[in-house]
N, C-alpha and C positions, 0 to 999 in steps of 0.2 A: 299696770297690763298683765295678763296670766301669762302671756309670751315672756315678757320680762322674768317673771319669777321663775320658768321654768328653764329658762338658760341659765340663770345665776346657778338653780341648785343641780345643772346636770355638769358640767365640764366651763371653769371660767377661766378663760382662753388670754382675757386680760390682765389677770392677777395672780396668776396661780404660779408657782416654782416653775422657774422654766424648766429645768432637769427632770424634775416631778412631774411634770406636764409632759413634757417628753418622753418620758418612760412610762406614762400611763397608756400614751397612745400607742408606743415601737412596739410593744410586748404583742398585744393582741392582733395588732396589725398586720407585724411578721409573720405571725405565727399561722393568721389567714392569709397571708399572700403564700405564704408557703405552700401552704395547704392545697391551694388554687394550682399551683405550679407543678407539685406532686401528682395530681390527675395526669399532666402530660407523660410526666417521668412513670409512672406508676403503668399506665398504658406499654409505653416501649418494654419495662419487662417484662409487663406479658404476652406481650407480641413477639420480643426475641426470644423468651423460653416456649412459645406456646405454637408459632409459628416460624419462627425464623429468622436469618439475616434480610430474605429478600421483602419478608414483613415490614422489618425495622426500616428499611430503605422506601419504601411503598408508603407507609406514617409519614416519614420524613418528606415526602412528595406534598403533601397533605397539610403540613404544620404551618406552613405561612397561612392559612386559611385561619387558623387558631389566632396565628398573631392580628388577622385582618379583625376579627371578629372584638379582640382585647381592645384593639385599639382605638376603635370607633368608640368604645364604652371609656377608656381612659378621655377621650379627645371631649367628651360631653361630661364627663364625670369631673374631670381637674375644672374644665372651665366654668363649669355651672358651681360646682363647690367653692373655687374661687370668687363669683360675684357672691353668692348666697351668702359664703363669711363675712364678707363685707358688707353687704344689707344688715348682716345679725349684729355687727361691732357697731351699726348706727341706729341699732334698735328699728331697721323698717324692715317688719315683720311678715307684710304686704306684698312687698317689693321681692323677699327672699323667698316667699311660698309661690309667686308669681312664676321667677324664674325655677326655682326647683319644679315646679308643673310643667312648665313649658317642655324643659330638657328632656323628661321623659317621657313626652306624649310624641314628640319631634324624632328620637332616638328612635322608638318601637317601631315609627314609621319606615323610616329610614332603614334599617336595618331587614325588614319584609322584605324590603326593595333589592337590596343587594342578596338576602339569601334565595330569592329569587332565581336572578342573574347567575347567581353560583352556579346552580342548579341546571341550568341552560345551557351554560357555555364550559361544563366541566371539561372536558376533552383536551380542551384550548389551553387551562386553566393546567390542567397537569403536565402537561408537554412543557409550559412556561415554566414548570416549577422545577425543571430536570428530569423528568420520566422517562425510560426510554421504554421499545416494545415490549418489554417483559415484564415491567413496571408497570405497567397502564392499567391494565385489569385490575390489581390487586389496589392502587390509589383509588381510581374510581370506586370502588366499593368500599375504600373507608370517606371517603370523601362525601359520597352519595347518602351515607347513614347519618354523619356527624352535623350536615351543614341545615337542616333543617330546625336543629335545639339550638344556631347561633341568636336567635333572640333572645333565648336565657341567660346566655353566657354575658351577652351585653348589660342585661337589666342585672344581673349580679351587681357585674362589675361597676357602673355608675352607681346603682344603690348602695354598695358599700360605702362609697364617699359622703353621702346624706346619712347615711345611720353614724357615721361617724362623727360629722356636725352636729347630727341631733345629740350628741352624749353618751354613744353606746356601742363602743370600742368592743367593747366582748358579744355584743352579741352578732357585730360584724364580722368576729373570728368564728363564733358558730356555722354565721352563713358559708363560710369556707371549708371550715374541719370537716362537717357533719359530710356535705358533697363528694369531700374527698376521700371518706371514710369509706362511702355508700359504691366509689368507683370502685373498690379496691374488690368489695365483696363482689361485685356484678360481675368486675372484669374475670374472677376465678370462675364464677360462675358461666358464663356467658364461653370462656376461651377455653378453658380447662373443662368443663363438666360436658357442658352442652354441644362442643366444637364449633360455633358457629364463626372463628377465623375473626378478620378484619372484621367483618360485619360485626362481629359482639365490640370489638375494643372500641368500636365509633357508639354505639348503640350504648355500653355502658358510660362513656366518657357522657354522653348528650342526656342519659334519665339525670346524671349526677350533674349535670348544669341546670337542667330540667329545677329540678329541688333545691339547688341554689337560688335561682331567678324566683321562684315561689316563697321563699322564707323570706326574701328581701320584701318583697309586694306586701307582705303579710304583715311585715314589722310598719311598713311608708302608709297604709293603709288603716291598721288599727292601733296600731301604740307608740306612736312618733310623742316627742314632747315638744316641740317646738316646730318642726315642718309638716307643715299639712299640706293637703291638694287643695287646689283652689282654682274653682272653677272660670274656663277660657271663655270666653266671648267669642262666637261665629260671625265677625265682623269684619266688613274691611277693612278698620282701624286696627281692631284687634289684632289681626291679622299683620299687618306691617310692624305693631308694635313686638308680636312675637319673632317675626322674622329679623328685626333689628337685634333684638336680646339674644336670641339664637347666635346669629352673626358675630355676636361681640363674644360670647361663651366658646363658639367653635374655633375663633382669633387666638382666645387665651390658651384653649387644650390643646391644638394642632401641634405643638411638639409634640405631647403624648403619643399622637396620633402616628407620626413621622419618624418618632424613636422607636413604636411597636412593632409598624410597618418595616421600619428600615431594618430589623429582624426577619423580617419575612425575606427582604432582600437578600440579607446575610447567607441564608438558610438557599435559597434558590439558586443563587450564585455558587455556593459552595459546592453544592447538588451535581451544576453543572461541570464545577473545576474538577470536584472529584471521581465523577462517571467517567470525563474525558482519560485521569490518568489511572484510576483504578477499578473503571466497572460499575457494578452492582455493590460486590464489597466493600470499598470505597466509599459509597453513599451510605451503604450501611455502618460503618464504621465512621463516618463523618457525623451521622444520625443520632450517635450515643451523646457525643457533646453537642448537640442541638435540642436532644431534651434536656439538657442541664442548663443551658444558655437562659430559657424562659424563668428559670428558678434566680439566677442572677439578676436578671430583669426586676423582677417579681420582691426579689430583696432591696435592690436599688430605689424601685418604685415606692416600698413598704416604709425604706426612711425620709425620702421624699414627702411622701403623703401622711405619715406624722408630723413631720415639720409642718403643714402646707397650711391646716388650719388654724396654727400657732401664727405660723407669720403672717398670712392674707389677715387674720384678725387685727393684730396690732399693726400691720401695715395699712389696713383703712382706719385706725383709732389712731396713727401717728406715734405709736410708740417703739421710735425706732432702733435703741438697745436692747431692747426686746425681740425686734427683727433679727440682730446681728449674731443676739447669741443663741438662737434659734438654730441660727443656719451654719454657725459654726460648729455648733453640737451634732447637727446631720452630717457636717462633714468628717468628721474624727468619726463618727458611728462607720460610714462609709467605709472610710480607710481602713478600721479594724477588722471589718467584717469581708473587706477584699483580700485582704494580707492571710486572713484564718483559710478562706477559701482556695483562694491560689496553692496555699501548701496542703489543704487536703487533698487536692488532686494532684500535685508531682508525685507526692509520697505512700498514694491509695489507690492511683491508676487502675491499676491492675484489679481490686479487688472492685472497682466501681463498676468496670467493662463485664466482669464477670455477673452479673446482676444481671445484665443482657443475651452476653453470648457463650456457648459452650466456648474452653481452650481450645478447641482442636477446628476452631471456624477460620477463616483466613481473614477475616474481617476484624475478630477477635485481635490480634496480631497487629493489626493495621491502627486500633485504636488505642491499645497502651502504647504504641511507640509516641503516635499523633496526641492525645488527650492532656498529658506534660506541657507540653507546648501550647497548645490553644487557650490552658489554665489562666495563662502570663496575662490574658484579658479582664480577668474579673476585679482585679484591683481599679484597674483603670476604668472598668466598665463602670463600676457602681459609680466612683467618684464623679464621674462624666452624666449620670442620669440624674444624682442629686444636686449637682450644679444646676441644671436645665431646670429641674422640678424646682429649687428656688428662684431663677427668673421669672417662672409662670407664676410661682407664689404672689411676684410681688407686681406682676401685671407688664413684666417685661418680655411678651411673647418673642418679639423678633431675635432677641438675645439666645433666648432658648432653641430659636427655631435653627438659628445659625451652627449650632452647637451639633446639634442634631442631626443635621444634613450633613453637616462635614462628617461627623464621627460614622452617619450611617450609611450613607451615601457614597460622596466623594472619596474618601478615603478609604472606605471599604472597596468601591469596584477598582482605584487603582491596586490597593495592596494584593488584591484575587490575580489582577493582571498579571502586576512585576512580580513580587516577591515568590512565588512558584516559578518562574522561569532560572531566579536567580536560587534556589536551595531546593528546589523539586518538590518530592512530595512534604520534607518538613516546612517548605515556604509554605504550602496548601493550609499546612494547621496554623502557621506564623502570622497567616494574613489579619485576622481578626486581634489579634495583641497588636501589629505594627497600627492599624487602623486607630484603635483606643489610645495608643501612647501618643501619636500625634496632637488626637483631641485634648487630651490632657497637657500637653505643652502647651498647646492654644490657648488655653484656658490659663495657665498660669500666668504666663504671658500678658493677657488681658487685664487679668485684676494687679499684677505689678504695676505695668504701663499706667491702671486707673491710678491705685495709690500715687506713684510718683506726680500725676498731672494733679491729684487735690494737694499732696505737701508745697508744688510750686505757687500753686492760688491761695493757701493760705500763707 
């Protein structure tokens, strides 16, 4: 068959050397993911330098919405990519293409509905995410300009999974790098040259997202190697079939959605804690850490997603040793990256904060004090995300969901309630690291206990 030949010519997930295969996937994936995260960071730098600390705080009120868009994309993308990878491993090309098509169509419809709701209830959402009366007008200005572009952001997130599965990880990287570069140019043009303020920052990000989404669609429509759109029949039986498939994809991908929205929960909770302790200056300082946290998430996701097609394909083919090899390699990579990032923020926090704010700002000094504490979360966070991704790749979505709910909601909420009461402002910065450390401890206990059970059974 033509599909078999093209799949073999692209990337052989079932036979190629695991380290070489993982490296081939990781380098373009991590560059692409970091470029996507840089859209948020660059916005922050231009907003901080061009508008000031209140602009930073206002954007941090709206950032949870960005997490929602990305979370929906990851939920559909990961869920569908696992299903598609398994079908491809069994040479079921028609089933793979049907699932691929269904996921894109349903996700677009859902995102359009979400976009309308966010625009209608924008003021209520801004207050929920920690806006004060002073920050509300600025937050609404940013939200109202970026939300209409959300469907492009979600399309880009979903499409990158399929492009990598299709054997084109470098093109997937370009779909992230090119919009990131464009965002830098547009931010400078709209904020500094045209003086559009937060509207300009949001419009620059929105246009960049649109370019990324269009690049993804161009590939999927015109140059795919294996995956192709399949005409979906509009009948009762076909719709029931679609609903069943989508339900299974969402079940597999829901941990990613919960993980991404847990970032929104973290930011919204932190905004409320910091505004209570330090006012708008505290939110502005916290926002600098929040600008970099999506980068950590993207890095963890890049490692997990680079291993995902390898693990899912070999899981479907029954090659257990290859699954374990790829999983161990992803964990070692996560630990290495986590250590490097932690050390970077501990020793260079002054230089990082100086990108956003002048040293005369009150928010500058708050951030310089707190970010080294906050950065301790990096190592544990990336590790936790990669482990959750491993469980998703082998269809153990319940285990992934438990990890993410514990770290992202339960432990996070408890930490933000109690740690600041114990250690004051420093405790507010330590809340996130404590939540991540508790999650890592539980993961280690889970694997150790499972290993002992197997040894006893043998």
